[in-house]
C-alpha positions in Angstrom: 13.1 9.4 17.2 13.3 11.1 13.8 11.9 14.7 13.7 10.4 16.4 10.7 13.4 18.8 10.3 15.9 16.0 10.7 14.2 13.9 8.0 13.9 16.9 5.7 17.6 17.6 6.1 18.4 14.0 5.3 16.3 14.2 2.1 17.9 17.5 1.1 21.4 16.0 1.2 20.4 12.6 -0.2 23.1 10.7 -2.2 22.5 9.5 -5.7 21.2 5.9 -5.7 21.9 3.2 -8.2 18.8 1.6 -9.8 20.4 -1.8 -10.4 21.9 -2.1 -6.9 18.6 -1.3 -5.2 16.7 -3.7 -7.5 19.2 -6.5 -6.9 19.1 -5.9 -3.1 15.3 -5.9 -3.3 15.3 -9.4 -5.0 17.8 -10.7 -2.4 15.7 -9.5 0.5 12.4 -10.7 -1.0 13.8 -14.2 -0.9 13.8 -13.9 2.9 10.4 -12.0 3.2 8.2 -13.7 0.7 6.4 -15.8 3.3 5.5 -12.7 5.4 4.4 -11.0 2.1 2.1 -14.0 1.4 0.7 -13.8 5.0 0.0 -10.0 4.5 -1.9 -10.7 1.3 -3.9 -13.4 2.9 -4.9 -11.0 5.8 -6.0 -8.4 3.3 -8.0 -11.1 1.4 -9.6 -12.3 4.6 -10.7 -8.7 5.4 -12.1 -8.2 2.0 -14.2 -11.4 1.8 -16.9 -10.4 4.3 -17.5 -7.1 2.5 -17.7 -8.8 -0.9 -20.2 -11.4 0.5 -22.4 -8.7 2.0 -22.2 -6.6 -1.1 -23.5 -9.4 -3.3 -26.2 -10.8 -1.0 -29.0 -8.7 -2.7 -28.0 -10.0 -6.1 -28.1 -13.6 -4.8 -31.5 -13.0 -3.3 -32.9 -11.6 -6.5 -31.5 -14.5 -8.6 -33.1 -17.0 -6.1 -36.4 -15.2 -6.2 -36.4 -15.2 -10.0 -35.5 -18.9 -10.2 -38.4 -19.8 -7.8 -41.0 -17.7 -9.7 -39.7 -18.8 -13.1 -40.0 -15.3 -14.6 -38.0 -12.1 -14.9 -39.5 -8.8 -14.1 -37.1 -5.9 -14.7 -39.4 -3.4 -13.0 -39.3 -5.4 -9.8 -35.6 -5.6 -9.9 -35.1 -1.9 -10.6 -37.5 -0.9 -7.8 -35.7 -3.3 -5.5 -32.2 -1.8 -6.2 -33.6 1.8 -6.2 -34.7 1.3 -2.6 -31.2 0.0 -1.7 -29.3 2.7 -3.6 -28.6 4.9 -0.6 -27.8 2.0 1.6 -25.5 0.6 -1.0 -23.6 3.9 -1.5 -23.1 4.3 2.2 -21.9 0.7 2.6 -19.7 1.0 -0.5 -17.9 4.1 0.7 -17.6 3.0 4.3 -16.3 -0.4 3.2 -13.7 1.3 1.0 -12.4 3.4 3.8 -12.3 0.6 6.3 -10.6 -1.8 4.0 -8.1 0.8 2.7 -7.3 1.9 6.2 -6.7 -1.7 7.3 -4.6 -2.3 4.3 -2.4 0.7 4.9 -2.0 -0.5 8.5 -1.0 -4.0 7.3 1.4 -2.6 4.7 3.0 -0.3 7.2 3.5 -3.3 9.6 5.0 -5.3 6.7 7.6 -2.5 6.1 8.6 -2.9 9.7 8.8 -6.6 9.3 11.0 -6.2 6.3 13.3 -4.0 8.4 13.6 -6.6 11.1 14.3 -9.4 8.6 16.9 -7.2 6.9 18.6 -6.8 10.3 18.5 -10.6 10.8 16.0 -10.5 13.5 13.1 -13.0 14.0 9.5 -11.8 13.4 6.1 -13.0 14.6 2.7 -13.1 13.0 1.5 -10.7 15.7 3.8 -8.0 14.2 1.3 -7.6 11.4 -1.2 -6.1 14.0 1.2 -3.3 15.2 -0.8 -0.6 13.4 -4.2 -2.0 13.9 -4.8 0.2 16.9 -7.0 3.3 17.3 -4.3 5.9 17.4 -2.7 4.5 14.2 -5.9 3.5 12.4 -7.1 7.1 12.6 -3.9 8.2 10.8 -4.3 5.5 8.3 -7.9 6.6 7.7 -6.7 10.2 7.1 -4.0 9.0 4.7 -6.7 7.1 2.7 -8.9 10.2 2.7 -6.1 12.3 1.4 -5.2 9.7 -1.3 -8.8 9.6 -2.6 -9.3 13.3 -2.5 -6.1 14.1 -4.4 -6.4 11.1 -6.8 -9.9 11.8 -8.1 -9.2 15.2 -9.8 -5.8 13.8 -11.0 -7.5 11.0 -12.8 -10.1 13.3 -14.4 -7.2 15.4 -15.7 -6.3 12.8 -18.3 -4.2 10.7 -15.8 -1.1 12.8 -16.4 -1.1 14.4 -12.9 -1.8 10.9 -11.5 1.4 9.6 -13.0 3.3 12.2 -10.9 1.3 11.3 -7.8 2.1 7.6 -8.0 5.5 8.2 -6.4 4.6 10.4 -3.4 1.5 8.3 -2.7 3.6 5.2 -2.7 5.8 6.7 -0.1 3.0 7.6 2.3 3.0 4.1 3.8 6.7 3.8 4.3 7.0 7.1 6.1 4.0 6.2 8.2 5.6 2.8 9.0 8.8 4.2 10.3 7.6 7.5 11.7 4.2 6.8 13.2 4.7 9.5 15.8 4.6 12.2 13.1 1.3 13.9 12.2 -0.5 13.1 8.9 0.4 16.5 7.4 4.1 15.9 8.1 3.9 12.4 6.6 2.4 13.8 3.5 4.9 16.6 3.3 7.9 14.2 3.6 6.4 11.8 1.0 6.2 14.6 -1.5 9.6 15.9 -0.6 11.3 12.6 -1.1 9.1 11.9 -4.1 10.2 15.1 -5.8 13.9 14.3 -5.0 13.9 10.8 -6.3 10.9 10.8 -8.6 12.4 9.1 -11.7 14.3 6.5 -9.7 11.3 5.5 -7.5 8.8 5.6 -10.5 11.1 3.3 -12.5 11.6 0.9 -9.5 7.8 0.8 -8.8 6.9 0.1 -12.5 9.6 -2.5 -13.1 8.9 -4.2 -9.7 5.1 -4.3 -10.4 5.6 -5.7 -13.9 8.0 -8.4 -12.6 5.7 -9.3 -9.8 2.7 -9.5 -12.2 4.6 -11.6 -14.8 6.0 -14.1 -12.3 2.6 -14.3 -10.6 0.9 -15.0 -14.0 3.5 -17.7 -14.8 2.7 -19.3 -11.4 -0.9 -19.8 -12.6 -2.2 -16.5 -11.2 -2.4 -17.7 -7.6 1.3 -16.9 -7.4 0.4 -13.3 -7.4 -0.4 -13.6 -3.7 3.3 -14.4 -3.2 4.9 -12.0 -5.7 2.7 -9.0 -5.0 4.6 -8.0 -1.9 7.8 -7.6 -3.9 6.8 -4.0 -4.9 7.4 -2.8 -1.3 11.1 -3.7 -1.2 12.5 -1.1 -3.6 10.8 1.8 -1.7 12.1 0.3 1.5 15.7 0.5 0.3 15.2 4.0 -1.0 14.0 5.1 2.4 16.7 3.1 4.1 19.5 4.8 2.1 18.0 8.4 2.1 16.5 8.7 5.6 17.9 5.6 7.5 16.9 4.4 10.9 17.6 5.2 14.5 19.4 1.9 15.3 23.1 1.5 15.4 23.6 -0.9 12.6 23.4 1.8 9.9 23.5 0.4 6.6 25.9 0.2 3.9 25.7 2.9 1.3 24.4 2.6 -2.2 25.6 4.7 -5.1 27.6 7.8 -4.9 27.3 11.2 -3.3 25.6 13.7 -5.4 27.7 16.6 -6.5 
């Protein structure tokens, strides 16, 4: 089991990584994991649909009422939604936290699935539910809360601080995936430590991977985005793999050169 001090030491002496090699390896591994990535996206979509339906029910009710009466009364509509405003706000924020926590849990499970496929092992659909348990969901919830709390002021400060936060926030899930025994504070600390160490590399990988996934998804008539969206997780997986590594014996060919 990796400890906080052990991981910090690994990050401190991290070797230099080659952008092209990591990106090439990400593409090669994605060819083996695209189906699991699609399944993950479908799970997330399935979780989102009930909240979307419930959220739009009042709008549908109002439209049906207007169509039956044959008239439009803006005062009736404004009074109706004013009465629902508190309920809507509560539902909206609770829904965000629930969906975001479940998504982090699924994303973390996908990282572990990537690792198993990278090792040449078989994976099962049940592996996606590894983190959908109380002890892990509570950590996922806290990570979501931290992300929202730190992102809001960053966005209001002309987005410049948010550009910096993209990298460590991206790393939260991968550290959670492979070190679920660590506390939330430790996961956040390690994410920022690795983010600071490899900021330019990870930022470039995330941006290029996101653009490539979006372009290819668009060329596949939009629906292809469900397949290509999971590609963005592969570069960060390889960065973690090369910097921190794993506990198992088949430790990993090196990428790049040792930093001087």
